[in-house]
Every structure is written in structure tokens, then in C-alpha cells.
N, C-alpha and C positions, 0 to 999 in steps of 0.2 A: 719117317725120320730121314733126313738127308745125311749122306755120308760126308765126312769131313774132308777138307782139302789137304793136300800134302803139306807136311811141315817143312817150311823153309825159313832159314834165319833172316830176320829183318836187317837191312843194311843200316850202318850207323848214319844218323841224321843229325844235322845241326839245328834243324827246326827253323821256324820263321821268327823266333823272338830271341832277344839277348839271353845269353846263358848257355844255350845249346846243350851238347852232351855233358858238360860239367854240371849244369843245373839238373840234368836228367838223372844224375847219380847222387849228387850232394843232397838235394831236397828229399827224394824218397828215402835215402838212408837216414837223414835227420828225423823224418816223420816216423820211421820204424823205431828208431831209438826212443823217441818221445812216447809212442804208443806202448812199447814194452815197459818203459819206466812207469808209466801211469798204470798199466795192467798190474804190476807188482807192488805199487806204492803202498796199498793198505796193509801188506804183511809187515811193514816196518812201523805202522802207527795204529795197529788194531786196538790196543788198549785205550789209547787216547781218543780215537775215533768213536769207539763204543761208549766211552764215558760222555763225550760231548753230545752224542745223539741219543743217549739213554737207551742203547740197544742191548737187548737181552741175548742169550745164546743163539736162538734161532735167527734173530736179526743180524747177528754177527756173521753167520754163515752166508747170508745174502750180501752183506757188505763185501765179503771176499769173493763171492762167486758171480755176482750179477753182471759184471762186465763181460764174462764169457758168453752169457745169453745174448747180449746185443751183438757181440762179435760174430759168433757162429751162425746166428739166425739170418744175417743179411749179407755175409761175405760173398756167396756165390751170386746173389742178385746184383750187388753193386759192381761185381766184376763184369757181368754182362752189360750193365748200363754204361760202364766206363768204355768198353769196346765199341758200343754203338753210338754213344753221345759225347765222347771225349774223355780221355783219361785225365787230362789236366783239370777239366771241369769237375769231375767226380772227386779228384784229389783236393781241389780247393774247397768244394762243398764239405768234405770230411773235416778239413781244418777249421772251417767256420763252425760246424756243428760241435767239434771238440771244444772250441773256445766257449760256446754258449752252454754246453752241458757241464763244463768245468765250473762255470759261474754258478750253475744250479747246485753242484756238489758243495762248493765253498759256502753258499748261503743256506744250505739245507737246515731246517729247524728240527728235523726228526729223521729217523732211519728210513721211513718210507720214501720221503722226497730224495734222500741221498741215493737210495737204491735205484730209483727212477733215473736220476742223473747218471749213475754208473752204467745203466743199460744203454742210455743215449750215448755215453762215451764209447761204449763198445761198438755201436753202430757207426760212430764217427771214425773209430780206429779201423773198422772194416774198410771204409772208403779209402783211408790213407794207405792201408796195406795192399789192397787189391789194385787200386789206381796207381800207387807208387811202383809196385813191382811190374805192373803192365807198362809203365813209362820206361823202366829200365830195360825190359825185354824188347820193347820197340826200338829204343835208341841205340842199342849195342848189338854186335854180332861177333862171332868167332872168339878169339882170345880176349878181346875187350869185354865181351859179355861174361866170360868166366870170371874175370876180375870184378866186374860190376856186381854180379849176383853174389860173389863171395863177400864183398863189402856189405851188401844189403843183408845177407844172412848173419854176418858178424854183429850187426846192430842188435840182433835178438839177444845174444849172450850179454852184450854190454848193457842193454836196457834192463835185463834181469838183475845184473849186478848193481847198477846205479840207482834203480828205482827205490828199493827199500831204504838204501843209505841216504839218498837225498830227502825222501819224505821224513825219515826219522830225524835227520838234522834240522829240518824246518819245524818239526813237531816240538822241538825244545821250546820254541816260542808259541806256536799254535799249529795244530794238525791241519787246519784249513789252509795254511799258507801253501802247501803243495798244489792245491787246486787253483789258487790264484797264479802260481808260477806256471802251471800247465796252460791256463788261459792265455797268459802272455806269450808263451812259446807257440801255441797253436795259432794265435793271431799273427805272429811273425811269419809262420809258415804260409798262412793264407795270402799275405802280402807278397812274400817272396815267390809264390807259385806263379806270379805273372811272368817270371823268367823261364818257365818251363815251355818246351815246344808242345803244341797240341798234337794229339794223334788219336785216330779212331780207326775202326775196321773199314776196309774199302767197301764192304757190303754189309749194310745193317740187317740184323735179324728181327728187329722190332721187339716190343715188349711182350714177354711171355708171362702174362698175368697169372694164368692158372699155375704155371711152374713156380713163379715167385711165391704165390700164396701157399701152395702145398709144401714147398721146401722150407720157407721161413716158419710156417706154422708147425710143421713137423719137428724141426730142430728146436724151436722154442718150447714146445710141449715136452720133448724128450729131456732137454736140459733143466726145465723147471721141475720135472719129476725127479731127476738126479739130485738137484739141490734140496728139494723137500725130503728126499729119501734119507739124507744124512741125519734127519731128526726122527726117523722111523719108517722103515721100508714097508711095513704092513698097513700104513694109513691108506684108506680108500682113495684119497685124492692122488696118491702116487700111482696106484694101479690104473686109475682112469686116465691120467696124463700119459703114462707109458703106452697104454693102448691107443690113445689119440695120436701120439707121436708116430707110432709104427704104422697106423692106418694112413696118416697124412703122407709119410715118406713113401709108403707103397703107392699111394695115389700119384705122388710126384713122378715115380718111375713110370707108371702107366701113362701119365700125361706126356712126359718127355718122349716116350717111344712112339707116340702117335702124332706129335707136332712136326710140321714141315720145317720149322725154324726153332728148335728147342733152345732153352737157356743153357742146358748142359747136353752136349752131344754124347749120349751114352755109348756110341760107337767108339769113342776114345778109350773106353775101358778095355777094348780089344788090342790097344797099342801097348806093348810092354813098357815103354818109358812112362806113359801116363799112369798105368796101373802101379808101377813101382813107386812113382812120386806120391800117389794118393795113399797107398798102403803105408809107405814110409812115413808120411806126415801123420797118419792115424796112430801108428805105433810110437812115433816120437812124442805125441801128446799123451798117449796112454801110459807109456813105460818110462818116459824121461821127465816131461814137465810135471806129471802127476806126483811122482815121488819127490822131486826137488822142491815143488811148491810147499809140500807138507813138512819137509825136513827141518825148516826153521822152527816150526811149532814143536817138533820132536825135541830139538835141542833145548827149547825152553822148558818143556815138561819133564824131560829126563835129566838134563844137566843144569837147569836153572839159568840158562843164558838169556840175557835181555835181547829183544828183537834186533836192535842195532848191532850187537856183538855177534849174534847168529848170522845176520846178513853179511857182516864183514868176513866171517869164516867161510861162508858159502860163496863169497866173491872169488875164492880160489877156483871154483868150478866155472863160474860165469866169465871171469876174465880170460881163462884159458880157452873157453868156448869162443870168445871174441877173437883171440889170437889165432886159433886153429882155423876158423872160418876165413880169416884174411889170407892165410897161407895156403889154403886148400887148392887155389887155382894153380899153384906150381905143380901139384900132383896130377892134375887132369891131363897134362901133356903125355904122361905114361900110363895112367890108370883111368878106366872108364868111370864116369860119374856114378853109375849104378853100383860098381864095385866099391867106390869110396863111401857111398851111402851105407852099404852093407857093413863096411869096416867101422863106420861111425857108430852104428847101432850095436855092433859086437863090442866095441870099446866101452859103450855105455853100460852094457851088461857086465863086463869085467869090473867097471868102476863100482857098480852096485854091490857085487859080491865082495869086493875089497873093503866095503864099509860095514859088512856084517860084523856083529859083535857089540852093538850098542848096549850099554848097561850103565845104570846110575853109578857115579863115582869112577867111571872109566876114563881113560885118557883121550882127550879130543884129538890129539895128534894122529891117532889111528885112522881118522877119517880122511886125512890129507891125501894119501896115495890114491884112494878111491875117487876123491874129488878131482885130482889131477887127471887121472885116466878118463873119467867120465866127462870132464870138461872138454878134453881134446876130442872125444867121440861126438859130443853134442855139437861142437863147432864144425866138424866134418859133415855131419848130417844136415845141419842148417844150411851150409853153403851148397851142398848138392841138391837139397830139396828146392831151394830157390832157383837153381839153374834148371833142374828138371821140370819145375812148374811152368816155365816159359818155353822150354825147348820141346816139350812133349805135346804141345797143342799147335794148331795152325798159327802162323806168324801174326795174323791179324786178330787173334783171340788170346793175347798174352794176359789180359786182366782176368778173363774167364779162367784160365789156367791157374793164376794166382789165387782167385777166389775159391776154386775147388780145393786147391792144396791147403790153404789156410783154414777152410771150413773143416776139413778132415783133422787138421792139427788141433783146433780148439774144441771140437767135439770130443776128440781123444783125450785132451787135457781135462775136460770136465769129468769124463768117465774115469780117468786115471786118479784124479783127486778123490772122487767118491770111493773108488776101490781102496786106495791107500788109507783113507780115514776109517773106512769100515773095518779093514784088517787091523790097523794100528790100535783102534779103540775097542775092538770086539772082545778082548779079554779083561777089560776093566780100565780104570783111569788112574791107577797108581803108577809111579815112575817105572817100577819093574814091569808092570803089565804093558805099559806103552812101549817100553824098550823091546820086549818080546814081540809085540805086534809090529813094531817098526822093522825089526829084523825080518819078519815074515814078509812084510810088504816090499822090502828091498829085494828079497829073493824072488818074489812073484814078478816084480818089475824086471829083474834080470832075465827071467825066463821069457817074458814077453819080448824084451829087446832082442834076445838071442834068436827067438823064433822069427821076428821081423827081419833080422839080418840074414837068416837062412832063406827066407822067402825072396828077399831082394836079390840075393846071390843066385837063386835058382831060376828066376824069371829071365829068360834070354830073349834078345831081339830075334824076330823071325827073319830068316834069310830072304833077300829080295828075290822075286820070281825070276827064273832064268829066261833070258831072251831067246825067242825062237828064231 
């Protein structure tokens, strides 16, 4: 396996097409906003979607979870393709695929077709996220990069806030309208992408087909097992898929260690910034996205809040996440990104603890302080993860860094949702039992976030070798 080249910031470029640096920020940010809105949209329309597709309880789990499968399975692969064959090209392809798959979801006659469309939407979103952040990392450097990655990270919080609300508003007429709206927005992105400057790595590594096959297959098997596990962890299919996922991921590591030009240079894991970015993304998915994704369901089951009302309450968290990510760049002048990431995870842990005490008939205002603190923490973490994802890899591998970072995030999110659901429903399905389980899940998430903060703070940059 070859060693990686030194990490050097890419200079700001105007590119060869109209739009230049402005387009290199605006379009990836818009794509991230759309991808996260679409990712969260079913949480605001699940009842209507399930009724329209005649989806039972198991099918509803797939309606909510299937997009994570498409996202996580191909993120790293499309990141490498973007670096080698053009980040704008992969970004545009993702927008086209999102438009086509949205049409499939809008026209789906049953749950199976809809789930297939959501998996394809996940793959499309992967191309938009990895290609888009790669474009940002290539086009900006220095303070401009800190601002640009902060804007990109802020779109994650804003998308989580707006997705369920927009989908629920459109569902008043027809739940399928969201997917038609997503199609129109994705088609607009594909057309506008012509304004993006094209960029690719100076040296192509070529297609790593064994790496792509083992990585994508392993993640797909693992996430399928997690999704099926929510209906019963003792099922033979779950055990078989878990074993297959672990074997394939082990094979991926073995393949990458032996390849001259690997899809993922495992030597990067010896670099503290890359290790912090990857572990931070995994913990963010596991401890933050997992519990926040299920909290709307808890508010419905424990307090009887309709999904739109629950989404509006939770927008306190996501809007503050958006605002904090936008302002995080001002702190990086005095505080290292690694320390800000650790602070963000620590604030997320404090926010979870502040929300403890869920109980039927309790006052919902008690959640607000925790949502405020957790939202600020999430925003800090998102902004620093985006920055570290592109700064912790060689300058010509920005999309690969984005792909690795987001793969860790969405694998963590799938594990986190499965963990939270298992804990919250383990004691029964009455409002009292769900409330007790949700409090336990909040505490478990807080412990994981605090542990992630401690690890991020403990990992230090190695001092440069002393010149002789």
C-alpha cells in the first residue's frame, strides 16, 4: 500500500466556467440541504405514506431506514470516483439520479417499489454529499475554507429542521408531493451544476473494484441486518447478514492493505486529524443522529404530539445547529477544530442529560433547554467534521475524505437508531414504558457522546520530526 502524500491546502480557484468559487459553495450547500431534507422527510409523513403504500409495521421500518442503506454503502466509492473522474461529473450524476429515483418514489404503487426508490435516493445523495464537499475542499483554502465548510455543515442542521416540516405541509394535499418537489429541485441542481468548476486529482488511482465490492457489500449487509434486527434480533437472517457484513469488511481491510492504489489509504488512520474526523463522525451518527431521529416518535407515543407539531418543537435543536455551524468559523481563529469537535460532542451529551425526565403528562417545555444546548453542540460538531474531512487527507483526495467521513456518520446513524429503538421499546409499548426507555436511551447517548468528546480531546497531533 502506498503512503499518502503530505496534506497541503488547495488554493482557491475560479475554475474554467462561469460561477467560480461562488458556485463551488452555493451548489454543494444547496445539494446538502436537499439531501438532508429528503433524508428526514418520511418522519413527517409516515402515517400517510404507510396508508398510501399499504405498508405494515415491518415495511414502515424500511420506509424510514432504506435511504441510509443506499447512502452508507456507496459514499466511500463515489468519493474515490469523484477524485479520479471529476467531482462536478459525480455531483451532476447524483443530481440526475436523485431526480429519477424521486420519480420512482412518487409513482410507487407499493412499499417494495418505494423502498427501492429510497435506496436509489440514498446512492444519489451519497454522490451529492461526497462530490459536493470535495468541490468545496478543492475550491477554498485558509479562512475561506473554514467559512465554506461551516456553511456546508450548517445545511445538515437546516435540512433536518425543514425536511419533516416541508413534507408534512405538502402531505396535507398528498404525501407524494414531496417527491415531486424533490425531483424538481434535483433537476434544477443538475442544470445549475454546469456552473461548477471541474476538478479532479492530479494523479488517478484507478478503479479499485475489489475494494468497492467488499466495502459496499459489507456495509449493505451490516445495515440490512440492523434494519431487520428491529423486528427481532434472534432471526437467522439477521445473524447471517451480520456475519457476512463483518467478513466482507474484514476482506475490505485486507484488500486495501495489499493494493498499490487503494480506494481508502488505511495509512491515513495513523494521522490524528483523520482519525479524529472519522471517529467523530461515527459518534455523531451513533449518539446524536440516532436519538434525535427517534425523538419525534417518542413525542408522539408519550405526549400524543402529531408529527408536524413534534417536528416544529425539534426545530429548536436543528435551527440552532444551523446557526452554530455558521458561526463556528469565528472560533477557529483561537481554538483548534479538534477541540471544537470535542466541545460539540460534550455539549450534545449535556443536552441529552438535560432532556431526561420524559413522562406522560409532563411539561414539554422541559425539553427546550436540552434542545438548545444539544443544537449548539451539533452545529459545532457538523462544522468541524466537514472541515476535518477535507483537511485531514491529501489535497487531491478531498472527495475521498468526504466519503469516508460521511460513511462513518451514516453507519453510526443506523446503529444509533437501532440502539435507541431497542432501548426505548425493550420494556413495552405503553406510554410509561416508552418514556422510561427513552430516558435510558438519552442517558446511553449522552455517555457515548461524552466518550467521543474525551477521545477527540485526547488524540493529539504528533510533533513534526526535529531537523538534523
